PDB file of N, CA, C and O in Angstrom, chain B, residues numbered from 101:
ATOM      1  N   UNK B 101     113.724  92.676 106.541  1.00  0.00           N
ATOM      2  CA  UNK B 101     113.837  94.150 107.471  1.00  0.00           C
ATOM      3  C   UNK B 101     112.297  94.315 107.903  1.00  0.00           C
ATOM      4  O   UNK B 101     111.315  94.307 107.161  1.00  0.00           O
ATOM      5  N   UNK B 102     112.347  94.482 109.429  1.00  0.00           N
ATOM      6  CA  UNK B 102     111.171  94.762 110.038  1.00  0.00           C
ATOM      7  C   UNK B 102     110.977  96.093 110.373  1.00  0.00           C
ATOM      8  O   UNK B 102     111.871  96.704 110.958  1.00  0.00           O
ATOM      9  N   UNK B 103     109.794  96.692 110.042  1.00  0.00           N
ATOM     10  CA  UNK B 103     109.615  98.358 110.374  1.00  0.00           C
ATOM     11  C   UNK B 103     110.340  98.938 109.190  1.00  0.00           C
ATOM     12  O   UNK B 103     110.961  98.367 108.294  1.00  0.00           O
ATOM     13  N   UNK B 104     110.075 100.384 109.436  1.00  0.00           N
ATOM     14  CA  UNK B 104     110.921 101.319 108.366  1.00  0.00           C
ATOM     15  C   UNK B 104     112.344 101.450 108.403  1.00  0.00           C
ATOM     16  O   UNK B 104     112.923 101.640 109.473  1.00  0.00           O
ATOM     17  N   UNK B 105     112.975 101.359 107.271  1.00  0.00           N
ATOM     18  CA  UNK B 105     114.402 101.512 107.272  1.00  0.00           C
ATOM     19  C   UNK B 105     114.841 102.733 108.147  1.00  0.00           C
ATOM     20  O   UNK B 105     114.073 103.662 108.396  1.00  0.00           O
ATOM     21  N   UNK B 106     116.136 102.663 108.597  1.00  0.00           N
ATOM     22  CA  UNK B 106     116.843 103.598 109.251  1.00  0.00           C
ATOM     23  C   UNK B 106     118.020 104.164 108.503  1.00  0.00           C
ATOM     24  O   UNK B 106     118.182 103.797 107.339  1.00  0.00           O
ATOM     25  N   UNK B 107     118.719 104.878 108.958  1.00  0.00           N
ATOM     26  CA  UNK B 107     119.796 105.558 108.329  1.00  0.00           C
ATOM     27  C   UNK B 107     120.966 105.159 109.117  1.00  0.00           C
ATOM     28  O   UNK B 107     120.806 105.191 110.338  1.00  0.00           O
ATOM     29  N   UNK B 108     122.376 104.703 108.568  1.00  0.00           N
ATOM     30  CA  UNK B 108     123.413 104.151 109.408  1.00  0.00           C
ATOM     31  C   UNK B 108     124.047 105.482 109.910  1.00  0.00           C
ATOM     32  O   UNK B 108     124.675 105.507 110.968  1.00  0.00           O
ATOM     33  N   UNK B 109     123.899 106.420 109.253  1.00  0.00           N
ATOM     34  CA  UNK B 109     124.572 107.630 109.831  1.00  0.00           C
ATOM     35  C   UNK B 109     124.218 108.350 110.882  1.00  0.00           C
ATOM     36  O   UNK B 109     125.004 108.888 111.662  1.00  0.00           O
ATOM     37  N   UNK B 110     122.639 108.390 110.952  1.00  0.00           N
ATOM     38  CA  UNK B 110     122.144 109.321 112.119  1.00  0.00           C
ATOM     39  C   UNK B 110     120.974 108.246 112.733  1.00  0.00           C
ATOM     40  O   UNK B 110     120.371 108.658 113.724  1.00  0.00           O
ATOM     41  N   UNK B 111     120.699 107.225 112.341  1.00  0.00           N
ATOM     42  CA  UNK B 111     119.707 106.262 112.980  1.00  0.00           C
ATOM     43  C   UNK B 111     118.379 106.848 112.903  1.00  0.00           C
ATOM     44  O   UNK B 111     117.458 106.369 113.565  1.00  0.00           O
ATOM     45  N   UNK B 112     118.186 108.031 112.005  1.00  0.00           N
ATOM     46  CA  UNK B 112     116.791 108.600 111.810  1.00  0.00           C
ATOM     47  C   UNK B 112     115.969 107.626 110.888  1.00  0.00           C
ATOM     48  O   UNK B 112     116.558 106.987 110.016  1.00  0.00           O
ATOM     49  N   UNK B 113     114.717 107.520 111.061  1.00  0.00           N
ATOM     50  CA  UNK B 113     114.079 106.825 109.974  1.00  0.00           C
ATOM     51  C   UNK B 113     113.984 107.324 108.445  1.00  0.00           C
ATOM     52  O   UNK B 113     114.044 108.520 108.162  1.00  0.00           O
ATOM     53  N   UNK B 114     113.847 106.418 107.588  1.00  0.00           N
ATOM     54  CA  UNK B 114     113.774 106.844 106.379  1.00  0.00           C
ATOM     55  C   UNK B 114     112.540 106.337 105.610  1.00  0.00           C
ATOM     56  O   UNK B 114     112.022 105.231 105.766  1.00  0.00           O
ATOM     57  N   UNK B 115     112.060 107.495 104.587  1.00  0.00           N
ATOM     58  CA  UNK B 115     110.884 106.994 103.805  1.00  0.00           C
ATOM     59  C   UNK B 115     111.274 106.267 102.583  1.00  0.00           C
ATOM     60  O   UNK B 115     112.312 106.527 101.974  1.00  0.00           O
ATOM     61  N   UNK B 116     110.412 105.330 102.219  1.00  0.00           N
ATOM     62  CA  UNK B 116     110.759 104.556 100.985  1.00  0.00           C
ATOM     63  C   UNK B 116     109.649 104.780 100.025  1.00  0.00           C
ATOM     64  O   UNK B 116     108.483 104.822 100.417  1.00  0.00           O
ATOM     65  N   UNK B 117     109.950 104.912  98.892  1.00  0.00           N
ATOM     66  CA  UNK B 117     108.858 105.013  97.772  1.00  0.00           C
ATOM     67  C   UNK B 117     109.068 103.920  96.500  1.00  0.00           C
ATOM     68  O   UNK B 117     110.089 103.885  95.812  1.00  0.00           O
ATOM     69  N   UNK B 118     108.061 103.159  96.351  1.00  0.00           N
ATOM     70  CA  UNK B 118     108.622 101.919  95.584  1.00  0.00           C
ATOM     71  C   UNK B 118     107.279 102.058  94.343  1.00  0.00           C
ATOM     72  O   UNK B 118     106.099 102.063  94.693  1.00  0.00           O
ATOM     73  N   UNK B 119     107.587 102.135  93.309  1.00  0.00           N
ATOM     74  CA  UNK B 119     106.567 102.243  92.086  1.00  0.00           C
ATOM     75  C   UNK B 119     106.937 101.164  91.117  1.00  0.00           C
ATOM     76  O   UNK B 119     107.995 101.218  90.489  1.00  0.00           O
ATOM     77  N   UNK B 120     106.053 100.153  90.983  1.00  0.00           N
ATOM     78  CA  UNK B 120     106.367  99.096  89.971  1.00  0.00           C
ATOM     79  C   UNK B 120     105.497  99.058  88.825  1.00  0.00           C
ATOM     80  O   UNK B 120     104.288  99.070  89.056  1.00  0.00           O
ATOM     81  N   UNK B 121     105.857  99.019  87.743  1.00  0.00           N
ATOM     82  CA  UNK B 121     105.068  98.972  86.380  1.00  0.00           C
ATOM     83  C   UNK B 121     104.422  97.715  86.378  1.00  0.00           C
ATOM     84  O   UNK B 121     105.070  96.727  86.724  1.00  0.00           O
ATOM     85  N   UNK B 122     103.122  97.597  86.005  1.00  0.00           N
ATOM     86  CA  UNK B 122     102.456  96.481  85.938  1.00  0.00           C
ATOM     87  C   UNK B 122     102.924  96.076  84.298  1.00  0.00           C
ATOM     88  O   UNK B 122     103.040  96.793  83.304  1.00  0.00           O
ATOM     89  N   UNK B 123     103.162  94.371  84.534  1.00  0.00           N
ATOM     90  CA  UNK B 123     103.304  94.154  82.924  1.00  0.00           C
ATOM     91  C   UNK B 123     104.061  92.590  83.041  1.00  0.00           C
ATOM     92  O   UNK B 123     104.690  92.249  84.043  1.00  0.00           O
ATOM     93  N   UNK B 124     103.885  91.766  81.894  1.00  0.00           N
ATOM     94  CA  UNK B 124     104.638  90.615  82.196  1.00  0.00           C
ATOM     95  C   UNK B 124     105.762  90.791  82.280  1.00  0.00           C
ATOM     96  O   UNK B 124     106.194  91.765  81.664  1.00  0.00           O
ATOM     97  N   UNK B 125     106.721  89.961  83.052  1.00  0.00           N
ATOM     98  CA  UNK B 125     108.190  89.875  83.293  1.00  0.00           C
ATOM     99  C   UNK B 125     108.744  90.970  83.823  1.00  0.00           C
ATOM    100  O   UNK B 125     109.974  91.022  83.802  1.00  0.00           O
ATOM    101  N   UNK B 126     108.045  92.014  84.373  1.00  0.00           N
ATOM    102  CA  UNK B 126     108.587  93.233  84.928  1.00  0.00           C
ATOM    103  C   UNK B 126     108.923  92.830  86.609  1.00  0.00           C
ATOM    104  O   UNK B 126     108.120  92.502  87.482  1.00  0.00           O
ATOM    105  N   UNK B 127     110.234  92.970  86.680  1.00  0.00           N
ATOM    106  CA  UNK B 127     110.695  92.631  88.001  1.00  0.00           C
ATOM    107  C   UNK B 127     111.392  93.963  88.637  1.00  0.00           C
ATOM    108  O   UNK B 127     111.442  94.027  89.865  1.00  0.00           O
ATOM    109  N   UNK B 128     111.907  94.982  87.891  1.00  0.00           N
ATOM    110  CA  UNK B 128     112.513  95.817  88.448  1.00  0.00           C
ATOM    111  C   UNK B 128     111.439  97.016  88.919  1.00  0.00           C
ATOM    112  O   UNK B 128     110.374  97.062  88.304  1.00  0.00           O
ATOM    113  N   UNK B 129     111.662  97.907  89.899  1.00  0.00           N
ATOM    114  CA  UNK B 129     110.701  99.211  90.366  1.00  0.00           C
ATOM    115  C   UNK B 129     111.511 100.186  90.624  1.00  0.00           C
ATOM    116  O   UNK B 129     112.600  99.983  91.162  1.00  0.00           O
ATOM    117  N   UNK B 130     111.065 101.448  90.254  1.00  0.00           N
ATOM    118  CA  UNK B 130     111.790 102.773  90.746  1.00  0.00           C
ATOM    119  C   UNK B 130     111.823 103.027  92.199  1.00  0.00           C
ATOM    120  O   UNK B 130     110.772 102.799  92.798  1.00  0.00           O
ATOM    121  N   UNK B 131     112.697 103.399  92.791  1.00  0.00           N
ATOM    122  CA  UNK B 131     112.891 103.515  94.020  1.00  0.00           C
ATOM    123  C   UNK B 131     113.140 104.849  94.467  1.00  0.00           C
ATOM    124  O   UNK B 131     113.799 105.453  93.621  1.00  0.00           O
ATOM    125  N   UNK B 132     112.850 105.584  95.532  1.00  0.00           N
ATOM    126  CA  UNK B 132     113.303 106.646  96.319  1.00  0.00           C
ATOM    127  C   UNK B 132     113.458 106.543  97.693  1.00  0.00           C
ATOM    128  O   UNK B 132     112.466 106.360  98.398  1.00  0.00           O
ATOM    129  N   UNK B 133     114.471 106.628  98.125  1.00  0.00           N
ATOM    130  CA  UNK B 133     114.708 106.558 100.021  1.00  0.00           C
ATOM    131  C   UNK B 133     115.384 107.932 100.184  1.00  0.00           C
ATOM    132  O   UNK B 133     116.181 108.399  99.370  1.00  0.00           O
ATOM    133  N   UNK B 134     114.918 108.625 101.506  1.00  0.00           N
ATOM    134  CA  UNK B 134     115.605 109.625 101.935  1.00  0.00           C
ATOM    135  C   UNK B 134     115.082 109.914 103.476  1.00  0.00           C
ATOM    136  O   UNK B 134     114.157 109.292 103.998  1.00  0.00           O
ATOM    137  N   UNK B 135     115.633 110.683 103.938  1.00  0.00           N
ATOM    138  CA  UNK B 135     115.280 110.835 105.591  1.00  0.00           C
ATOM    139  C   UNK B 135     113.879 111.293 105.523  1.00  0.00           C
ATOM    140  O   UNK B 135     113.394 111.875 104.553  1.00  0.00           O
ATOM    141  N   UNK B 136     113.255 110.993 106.622  1.00  0.00           N
ATOM    142  CA  UNK B 136     111.932 111.039 106.804  1.00  0.00           C
ATOM    143  C   UNK B 136     111.732 112.405 107.182  1.00  0.00           C
ATOM    144  O   UNK B 136     110.776 113.025 106.716  1.00  0.00           O
ATOM    145  N   UNK B 137     112.699 113.045 108.141  1.00  0.00           N
ATOM    146  CA  UNK B 137     112.914 114.324 108.284  1.00  0.00           C
ATOM    147  C   UNK B 137     114.143 115.087 108.241  1.00  0.00           C
ATOM    148  O   UNK B 137     115.180 114.429 108.319  1.00  0.00           O
ATOM    149  N   UNK B 138     114.232 116.293 108.137  1.00  0.00           N
ATOM    150  CA  UNK B 138     115.594 116.947 107.962  1.00  0.00           C
ATOM    151  C   UNK B 138     116.459 116.715 109.202  1.00  0.00           C
ATOM    152  O   UNK B 138     115.831 116.678 110.260  1.00  0.00           O
ATOM    153  N   UNK B 139     117.466 116.592 109.254  1.00  0.00           N
ATOM    154  CA  UNK B 139     118.588 116.823 110.372  1.00  0.00           C
ATOM    155  C   UNK B 139     119.935 116.428 110.120  1.00  0.00           C
ATOM    156  O   UNK B 139     120.247 116.015 109.003  1.00  0.00           O
ATOM    157  N   UNK B 140     120.752 116.512 111.036  1.00  0.00           N
ATOM    158  CA  UNK B 140     122.451 116.404 110.574  1.00  0.00           C
ATOM    159  C   UNK B 140     122.392 115.053 110.244  1.00  0.00           C
ATOM    160  O   UNK B 140     121.702 114.300 110.931  1.00  0.00           O
ATOM    161  N   UNK B 141     123.074 114.610 109.208  1.00  0.00           N
ATOM    162  CA  UNK B 141     123.947 113.520 109.030  1.00  0.00           C
ATOM    163  C   UNK B 141     124.783 113.473 107.891  1.00  0.00           C
ATOM    164  O   UNK B 141     124.672 114.037 106.802  1.00  0.00           O
ATOM    165  N   UNK B 142     125.910 112.454 108.474  1.00  0.00           N
ATOM    166  CA  UNK B 142     127.008 112.504 107.590  1.00  0.00           C
ATOM    167  C   UNK B 142     126.893 111.727 106.295  1.00  0.00           C
ATOM    168  O   UNK B 142     127.843 111.577 105.527  1.00  0.00           O
ATOM    169  N   UNK B 143     125.911 111.335 106.133  1.00  0.00           N
ATOM    170  CA  UNK B 143     125.718 110.450 104.949  1.00  0.00           C
ATOM    171  C   UNK B 143     124.562 111.303 104.060  1.00  0.00           C
ATOM    172  O   UNK B 143     123.873 110.750 103.203  1.00  0.00           O
ATOM    173  N   UNK B 144     124.469 112.564 104.358  1.00  0.00           N
ATOM    174  CA  UNK B 144     123.269 113.359 103.339  1.00  0.00           C
ATOM    175  C   UNK B 144     123.675 113.683 101.945  1.00  0.00           C
ATOM    176  O   UNK B 144     122.901 113.966 101.030  1.00  0.00           O
ATOM    177  N   UNK B 145     125.187 113.600 101.873  1.00  0.00           N
ATOM    178  CA  UNK B 145     125.564 113.758 100.361  1.00  0.00           C
ATOM    179  C   UNK B 145     124.931 112.680  99.501  1.00  0.00           C
ATOM    180  O   UNK B 145     124.677 112.897  98.316  1.00  0.00           O
ATOM    181  N   UNK B 146     124.661 111.457 100.122  1.00  0.00           N
ATOM    182  CA  UNK B 146     124.409 110.182  99.432  1.00  0.00           C
ATOM    183  C   UNK B 146     123.186 110.187  99.230  1.00  0.00           C
ATOM    184  O   UNK B 146     122.919 109.303  98.416  1.00  0.00           O
ATOM    185  N   UNK B 147     121.983 110.929  99.674  1.00  0.00           N
ATOM    186  CA  UNK B 147     120.642 110.755  99.621  1.00  0.00           C
ATOM    187  C   UNK B 147     120.318 111.830  98.798  1.00  0.00           C
ATOM    188  O   UNK B 147     121.072 112.803  98.771  1.00  0.00           O
ATOM    189  N   UNK B 148     119.034 111.785  97.943  1.00  0.00           N
ATOM    190  CA  UNK B 148     118.413 110.512  98.081  1.00  0.00           C
ATOM    191  C   UNK B 148     118.966 109.499  97.075  1.00  0.00           C
ATOM    192  O   UNK B 148     119.658 109.669  96.071  1.00  0.00           O
ATOM    193  N   UNK B 149     118.433 108.339  97.664  1.00  0.00           N
ATOM    194  CA  UNK B 149     118.735 106.911  96.953  1.00  0.00           C
ATOM    195  C   UNK B 149     117.715 106.863  95.832  1.00  0.00           C
ATOM    196  O   UNK B 149     116.537 106.913  96.184  1.00  0.00           O
ATOM    197  N   UNK B 150     117.946 106.786  94.716  1.00  0.00           N
ATOM    198  CA  UNK B 150     116.888 106.661  93.483  1.00  0.00           C
ATOM    199  C   UNK B 150     117.347 105.768  92.570  1.00  0.00           C
ATOM    200  O   UNK B 150     118.540 105.494  92.698  1.00  0.00           O
ATOM    201  N   UNK B 151     116.774 105.241  91.703  1.00  0.00           N
ATOM    202  CA  UNK B 151     116.854 104.009  90.538  1.00  0.00           C
ATOM    203  C   UNK B 151     115.936 103.118  90.392  1.00  0.00           C
ATOM    204  O   UNK B 151     114.862 103.128  90.994  1.00  0.00           O
ATOM    205  N   UNK B 152     116.286 102.312  89.607  1.00  0.00           N
ATOM    206  CA  UNK B 152     115.604 101.154  89.075  1.00  0.00           C
ATOM    207  C   UNK B 152     116.284  99.921  89.847  1.00  0.00           C
ATOM    208  O   UNK B 152     117.508  99.848  89.948  1.00  0.00           O
ATOM    209  N   UNK B 153     115.504  99.053  90.332  1.00  0.00           N
ATOM    210  CA  UNK B 153     116.304  97.854  91.162  1.00  0.00           C
ATOM    211  C   UNK B 153     114.874  96.991  91.275  1.00  0.00           C
ATOM    212  O   UNK B 153     113.726  97.434  91.239  1.00  0.00           O
ATOM    213  N   UNK B 154     115.345  95.565  91.429  1.00  0.00           N
ATOM    214  CA  UNK B 154     114.354  94.647  91.936  1.00  0.00           C
ATOM    215  C   UNK B 154     114.188  94.751  93.751  1.00  0.00           C
ATOM    216  O   UNK B 154     113.292  94.213  94.401  1.00  0.00           O
ATOM    217  N   UNK B 155     115.200  95.507  94.243  1.00  0.00           N
ATOM    218  CA  UNK B 155     114.988  95.230  95.948  1.00  0.00           C
ATOM    219  C   UNK B 155     115.779  96.618  96.417  1.00  0.00           C
ATOM    220  O   UNK B 155     116.788  96.912  95.776  1.00  0.00           O
ATOM    221  N   UNK B 156     115.444  97.315  97.297  1.00  0.00           N
ATOM    222  CA  UNK B 156     116.087  98.601  97.492  1.00  0.00           C
ATOM    223  C   UNK B 156     117.270  98.557  98.191  1.00  0.00           C
ATOM    224  O   UNK B 156     117.956  99.577  98.264  1.00  0.00           O
ATOM    225  N   UNK B 157     117.672  97.362  98.802  1.00  0.00           N
ATOM    226  CA  UNK B 157     119.197  97.107  98.895  1.00  0.00           C
ATOM    227  C   UNK B 157     120.422  96.968  97.779  1.00  0.00           C
ATOM    228  O   UNK B 157     121.642  96.945  97.940  1.00  0.00           O
ATOM    229  N   UNK B 158     119.526  96.877  96.470  1.00  0.00           N
ATOM    230  CA  UNK B 158     120.326  97.137  95.362  1.00  0.00           C
ATOM    231  C   UNK B 158     120.756  98.398  94.947  1.00  0.00           C
ATOM    232  O   UNK B 158     121.898  98.557  94.515  1.00  0.00           O
ATOM    233  N   UNK B 159     119.931  99.332  95.039  1.00  0.00           N
ATOM    234  CA  UNK B 159     120.257 100.846  94.865  1.00  0.00           C
ATOM    235  C   UNK B 159     121.784 101.346  95.310  1.00  0.00           C
ATOM    236  O   UNK B 159     122.361 100.798  96.249  1.00  0.00           O
ATOM    237  N   UNK B 160     122.361 102.389  94.584  1.00  0.00           N
ATOM    238  CA  UNK B 160     123.854 102.711  94.779  1.00  0.00           C
ATOM    239  C   UNK B 160     123.786 103.226  96.224  1.00  0.00           C
ATOM    240  O   UNK B 160     122.801 103.806  96.683  1.00  0.00           O
ATOM    241  N   UNK B 161     125.018 102.942  96.965  1.00  0.00           N
ATOM    242  CA  UNK B 161     124.998 103.202  98.125  1.00  0.00           C
ATOM    243  C   UNK B 161     124.109 102.625  99.537  1.00  0.00           C
ATOM    244  O   UNK B 161     124.422 102.944 100.684  1.00  0.00           O
ATOM    245  N   UNK B 162     123.267 101.966  99.282  1.00  0.00           N
ATOM    246  CA  UNK B 162     122.391 101.484 100.024  1.00  0.00           C
ATOM    247  C   UNK B 162     123.047 100.535 101.077  1.00  0.00           C
ATOM    248  O   UNK B 162     122.680 100.476 102.251  1.00  0.00           O
ATOM    249  N   UNK B 163     124.223  99.677 100.440  1.00  0.00           N
ATOM    250  CA  UNK B 163     124.695  99.043 101.852  1.00  0.00           C
ATOM    251  C   UNK B 163     125.457  99.822 102.717  1.00  0.00           C
ATOM    252  O   UNK B 163     125.743  99.408 103.840  1.00  0.00           O
ATOM    253  N   UNK B 164     125.881 101.110 102.229  1.00  0.00           N
ATOM    254  CA  UNK B 164     126.338 102.049 103.281  1.00  0.00           C
ATOM    255  C   UNK B 164     125.506 102.829 104.107  1.00  0.00           C
ATOM    256  O   UNK B 164     125.896 103.118 105.238  1.00  0.00           O
ATOM    257  N   UNK B 165     124.337 103.233 103.665  1.00  0.00           N
ATOM    258  CA  UNK B 165     123.447 104.111 104.343  1.00  0.00           C
ATOM    259  C   UNK B 165     121.986 103.265 105.090  1.00  0.00           C
ATOM    260  O   UNK B 165     121.279 103.755 105.970  1.00  0.00           O
ATOM    261  N   UNK B 166     121.825 102.046 104.520  1.00  0.00           N
ATOM    262  CA  UNK B 166     120.463 101.603 104.863  1.00  0.00           C
ATOM    263  C   UNK B 166     120.863 100.675 106.166  1.00  0.00           C
ATOM    264  O   UNK B 166     121.565  99.675 106.015  1.00  0.00           O
ATOM    265  N   UNK B 167     120.393 101.054 107.378  1.00  0.00           N
ATOM    266  CA  UNK B 167     120.434 100.340 108.728  1.00  0.00           C
ATOM    267  C   UNK B 167     119.351  99.189 108.608  1.00  0.00           C
ATOM    268  O   UNK B 167     118.258  99.416 108.090  1.00  0.00           O
ATOM    269  N   UNK B 168     119.671  98.042 109.069  1.00  0.00           N
ATOM    270  CA  UNK B 168     118.481  96.913 109.131  1.00  0.00           C
ATOM    271  C   UNK B 168     118.105  96.828 110.592  1.00  0.00           C
ATOM    272  O   UNK B 168     118.898  96.590 111.503  1.00  0.00           O
ATOM    273  N   UNK B 169     116.452  97.110 110.752  1.00  0.00           N
ATOM    274  CA  UNK B 169     115.962  96.930 111.925  1.00  0.00           C
ATOM    275  C   UNK B 169     115.155  95.565 111.990  1.00  0.00           C
ATOM    276  O   UNK B 169     114.281  95.142 111.234  1.00  0.00           O
ATOM    277  N   UNK B 170     115.692  95.035 113.074  1.00  0.00           N
ATOM    278  CA  UNK B 170     115.202  93.715 113.094  1.00  0.00           C
ATOM    279  C   UNK B 170     114.135  93.516 114.444  1.00  0.00           C
ATOM    280  O   UNK B 170     113.593  92.430 114.648  1.00  0.00           O
TER     281      UNK B 170
END
C-alpha cells in the first residue's frame, strides 16, 4: 500500500496508529485505524478498527473497509 489508507465506503483518508512492543519474538502490534476527519460514511459502525495483529489488514473488518492506494 502506497500512501495513507483510504476508506472503501467514503474514499476519505484514514489514520493508522501502530504500537509494537520491543522484545524477542514479538511480531504482533496494537493497531488503531479510523477516519482522519469526521464525515458521512456507510462503514462508520465498523470503526475504529482496533486490535492486535502482525499487519493492519488482519484486523476485523479490514478487508471490508480498507481501500488500497497504488
